[in-house]
C-alpha positions in Angstrom: -26.3 -30.8 51.8 -28.6 -28.8 49.6 -26.8 -25.5 50.2 -23.5 -27.1 49.6 -24.5 -28.3 46.1 -25.2 -24.7 44.9 -22.0 -23.4 46.4 -20.0 -26.2 44.7 -21.5 -25.3 41.4 -20.4 -21.7 41.8 -17.0 -22.7 42.9 -16.6 -25.0 39.9 -17.7 -22.1 37.7 -15.1 -19.7 39.2 -12.2 -22.2 38.8 -13.2 -23.2 35.3 -13.4 -19.6 34.2 -9.9 -18.8 35.6 -8.4 -21.7 33.7 -10.1 -21.1 30.4 -11.7 -17.7 30.3 -10.7 -17.2 26.7 -12.6 -20.2 25.6 -16.0 -20.0 27.4 -18.2 -18.1 29.7 -20.8 -19.6 32.0 -24.0 -17.9 33.0 -25.6 -19.2 36.2 -29.2 -18.4 37.2 -31.4 -19.6 40.1 -35.0 -20.4 39.8 -38.1 -21.4 41.9 -40.1 -24.4 40.8 -42.7 -22.1 39.2 -40.1 -20.6 36.9 -39.6 -17.3 38.6 -36.1 -16.1 39.6 -34.8 -16.9 43.0 -32.9 -14.1 44.8 -30.3 -16.4 46.3 -29.0 -19.9 45.7 -30.3 -21.0 49.0 -33.9 -20.1 48.1 -33.7 -21.7 44.6 -35.3 -25.0 43.6 -33.0 -25.5 40.7 -30.0 -23.9 39.1 -29.6 -23.1 35.4 -26.1 -23.0 33.7 -25.7 -21.7 30.1 -22.2 -22.0 28.6 -21.0 -19.9 25.8 -18.4 -22.3 24.3 -17.6 -20.3 21.2 -17.8 -16.5 20.6 -18.9 -17.1 17.0 -21.7 -19.5 17.8 -25.2 -18.4 18.6 -26.2 -21.7 20.1 -25.2 -22.4 23.7 -25.2 -25.4 26.0 -27.8 -25.4 28.7 -28.0 -27.6 31.8 -30.3 -27.4 34.8 -29.9 -29.2 38.1 -32.2 -30.0 41.0 -31.2 -29.2 44.5 -30.3 -32.8 45.1 -27.6 -32.5 42.3 -29.6 -34.5 39.8 -29.7 -33.3 36.2 -33.1 -31.6 35.4 -32.5 -30.6 31.8 -29.8 -30.8 29.1 -29.9 -29.3 25.7 -29.1 -26.2 23.5 -30.5 -22.7 23.7 -30.1 -19.6 21.5 -30.2 -17.1 24.4 -27.8 -16.6 27.3 -30.6 -15.6 29.7 -33.7 -17.7 30.0 -34.5 -20.5 27.7 -35.1 -20.7 23.9 -34.5 -24.3 23.0 -32.9 -25.4 19.8 -32.0 -29.0 18.8 -32.3 -32.0 21.0 -33.4 -31.5 24.6 -33.9 -34.1 27.4 -35.6 -33.4 30.8 -35.5 -35.5 33.9 -37.5 -36.3 37.0 -35.9 -35.3 40.4 -34.7 -38.9 40.8 -32.8 -38.9 37.5 -35.2 -40.8 35.4 -36.0 -39.5 32.0 -39.1 -37.3 31.7 -39.2 -35.9 28.2 -37.1 -36.1 25.0 -37.5 -34.2 21.8 -36.0 -31.9 19.2 -36.8 -28.2 19.3 -36.9 -25.4 16.7 -37.6 -21.8 17.7 -38.4 -23.2 21.2 -41.2 -25.4 19.8 -41.0 -29.2 19.7 -40.9 -30.7 16.2 -40.9 -34.3 14.9 -41.0 -37.2 17.4 -41.4 -36.4 21.1 -41.1 -39.1 23.8 -42.8 -38.7 27.2 -42.1 -40.9 30.2 -43.8 -42.0 33.4 -41.9 -41.3 36.6 -41.1 -45.0 36.8 -39.1 -44.7 33.5 -41.7 -46.5 31.2 -42.6 -44.7 28.0 -46.0 -42.8 28.4 -46.6 -41.5 24.8 -44.8 -41.0 21.5 -46.0 -38.0 19.7 -45.3 -36.5 16.3 -45.5 -32.7 16.1 -45.8 -30.9 12.7 -46.9 -27.3 12.3 -47.9 -27.2 16.0 -50.3 -30.1 15.5 -49.8 -33.0 17.9 -50.5 -36.6 16.8 -50.1 -39.3 19.4 -48.7 -42.3 17.6 -48.3 -44.7 20.5 -48.9 -45.0 24.3 -48.5 -47.3 27.2 -49.9 -47.8 30.6 -47.7 -47.4 33.7 -46.5 -51.0 33.4 -45.4 -50.6 29.7 -48.4 -52.4 28.2 -49.5 -50.7 24.9 -52.9 -48.9 25.1 -52.5 -46.8 21.9 -51.2 -48.4 18.7 -50.9 -46.6 15.4 -52.7 -43.7 16.9 -55.8 -45.7 18.0 -56.7 -46.3 21.6 -57.6 -44.8 24.9 -55.5 -42.0 26.4 -55.3 -40.9 30.0 -53.8 -37.5 30.7 -52.4 -36.9 34.2 -52.0 -34.1 36.6 -48.4 -34.7 37.8 -49.0 -38.5 37.2 -50.9 -38.6 40.5 -54.5 -38.0 39.2 -56.1 -38.4 35.9 -57.0 -34.9 34.5 -58.8 -36.1 31.3 -59.3 -39.3 29.3 -60.9 -40.4 26.1 -60.5 -42.1 22.8 -58.0 -41.4 20.0 -58.3 -42.2 16.4 -55.4 -41.7 14.0 -53.6 -39.9 16.9 -56.2 -37.2 17.6 -59.3 -36.9 19.8 -62.4 -38.7 18.5 -65.5 -39.6 20.4 -66.2 -38.9 24.1 -63.7 -37.4 26.5 -64.2 -36.6 30.2 -62.2 -34.8 32.8 -62.1 -32.4 35.7 -60.2 -29.5 37.3 -60.4 -27.0 40.1 -61.5 -23.5 39.3 -62.2 -20.6 41.6 -62.3 -23.0 44.5 -64.8 -25.4 43.0 -64.4 -28.8 41.5 -65.4 -28.9 37.8 -66.3 -32.0 35.9 -66.9 -32.0 32.2 -67.7 -34.3 29.3 -66.9 -33.5 25.6 -67.5 -34.9 22.2 -64.9 -34.7 19.5 -64.8 -35.5 15.8 -61.5 -35.8 14.0 -59.8 -33.7 16.7 -62.4 -30.9 16.7 -64.6 -30.1 19.7 -68.2 -30.6 18.7 -69.9 -30.0 22.1 -69.3 -30.2 25.8 -70.9 -29.6 29.2 -69.3 -28.6 32.5 -70.9 -29.3 35.9 -70.2 -26.8 38.7 -72.1 -27.2 42.0 -74.8 -29.2 40.3 -75.4 -26.7 37.5 -74.8 -27.8 33.9 -73.1 -25.4 31.5 -73.1 -26.3 27.8 -70.4 -25.0 25.4 -68.8 -25.5 22.0 -65.6 -23.6 22.7 -63.5 -23.7 25.9 -63.1 -20.0 26.2 -65.2 -17.1 24.9 -64.6 -13.4 25.3 -67.1 -11.0 26.7 -68.7 -8.5 24.3 -71.7 -7.2 22.5 -74.0 -10.1 21.7 -74.2 -9.4 18.0 -70.6 -8.4 17.5 -68.4 -5.3 17.3 -70.0 -4.0 14.1 -73.5 -4.0 15.8 -72.0 -2.1 18.8 -70.6 0.5 16.4 -74.1 0.9 14.8 -75.7 1.2 18.3 -73.3 4.0 19.2 -73.8 5.8 15.9 -77.5 5.6 16.3 -77.7 6.6 20.0 -74.6 8.6 20.9 -75.0 12.4 20.6 -72.1 14.7 20.2 -72.0 16.9 23.4 -73.2 20.4 22.5 -70.5 22.2 24.5 -67.8 20.0 23.0 -69.1 20.7 19.6 -69.1 24.5 20.2 -65.5 24.3 21.6 -64.3 22.1 18.7 -63.4 19.4 21.2 -62.6 16.1 19.5 -60.5 12.9 19.9 -60.7 9.5 21.4 -62.7 9.0 24.7 -62.7 5.7 26.5 -64.8 4.2 29.3 -64.9 0.9 31.1 -67.9 -1.1 32.1 -68.4 -4.4 34.0 -70.1 -7.2 32.2 -71.6 -9.3 35.0 -72.0 -13.0 34.9 -75.7 -12.7 34.1 -74.9 -10.4 31.1 -76.0 -7.2 32.9 -73.7 -4.2 32.8 -72.6 -1.9 35.7 -69.7 0.3 37.0 -69.5 2.4 33.8 -66.7 4.9 34.4 -64.3 7.1 32.4 -60.8 5.9 31.7 -59.6 9.0 29.9 -59.6 12.0 32.2 -59.5 14.5 29.4 -62.5 15.4 27.3 -64.9 14.9 30.1 -67.9 15.9 28.0 -67.1 13.2 25.5 -66.7 10.4 28.0 -69.8 11.6 29.8 -71.8 11.2 26.6 -70.7 7.5 26.3 -71.5 6.9 30.0 -74.9 8.4 29.5 -75.6 6.2 26.3 -74.3 2.8 27.3 -77.1 1.9 29.8 -79.4 2.0 26.7 -77.7 -1.2 25.6 -78.7 -3.2 28.7 -79.5 -6.8 27.8 -77.3 -6.7 24.7 -74.1 -8.0 26.3 -72.6 -11.5 26.7 -70.3 -12.3 29.6 -67.0 -14.0 29.2 -67.3 -17.8 29.5 -64.9 -20.5 30.4 -66.1 -24.1 29.7 -69.5 -22.5 29.4 -69.4 -20.9 32.9 -70.0 -17.1 32.9 -67.4 -14.8 34.4 -67.8 -11.1 35.3 -65.2 -9.0 33.5 -64.2 -5.5 32.6 -64.8 -4.3 29.1 -63.5 -1.1 27.4 -65.4 1.0 24.9 -63.5 3.7 22.9 -65.1 6.2 20.6 -63.3 8.5 18.2 -65.2 11.8 18.2 -64.5 14.0 15.1 -66.0 17.2 13.7 -66.4 17.4 9.9 -66.5 20.9 8.5 -68.2 21.3 5.2 -67.5 24.2 2.8 -70.2 25.6 0.6 
């Protein structure tokens, strides 16, 4: 029955095109549930149909269908391949109940956005302005209000099966204590956070019994005191290779290094294969910076990562 559904869609497309080819063109695409393209209709989780109704219009009708034939999405798009939503868009659960309804501009929701539980009850009503989300109202799964005029207690769900995070709202934004959890690199992570007027003040994540404090969710790896300090370190310690100086060799040389979870550095190696003398000078100098690096962090948890250092070697000739 599932295979037949996709074949019927294609058949309808062929017949419709033969009858009114001058008026519209229909583009049909097949996708997996993760959004990647499916090679065949039989391997697809849903089908997407974009109809060009008018050759002068740059806005097209878009519909998506689940394998069971139920509507997945209906709206408008400004592209004929992929999705770039414009105007009102409604998405649905596989059983046909409404999931989401809102208005889009440049593929971003604007104004009032309605989200629904799988049972059809309204979950939240949001107002979005300048990419800022304010939750105006919310209900529990039975339809009983838990957020009124932006004040209340919100539970965010992972597929509406498990609570992923929960906490207090004031005037539609996070304020007070929040808690949640997720799986990361095979481990269960629990966290608690404190917000003030929507801004994260502090948080701590617990992984395998170890507590990691943080004030930002994600922090890039790098030199502890910043890029400017790294430049000063290289200016102070990096010597221009004598042979390269004699030969007039100059240009950009790049090396990579691994910043380990404990902040130590290792695996320093050349990226640029030319100017070996120049890259060699950087490789020889960087170990002197041991102890001066900060690992990448996610919810306070350190992550080993690669880092690239590039140096522009130049020779200045003075005339007397």
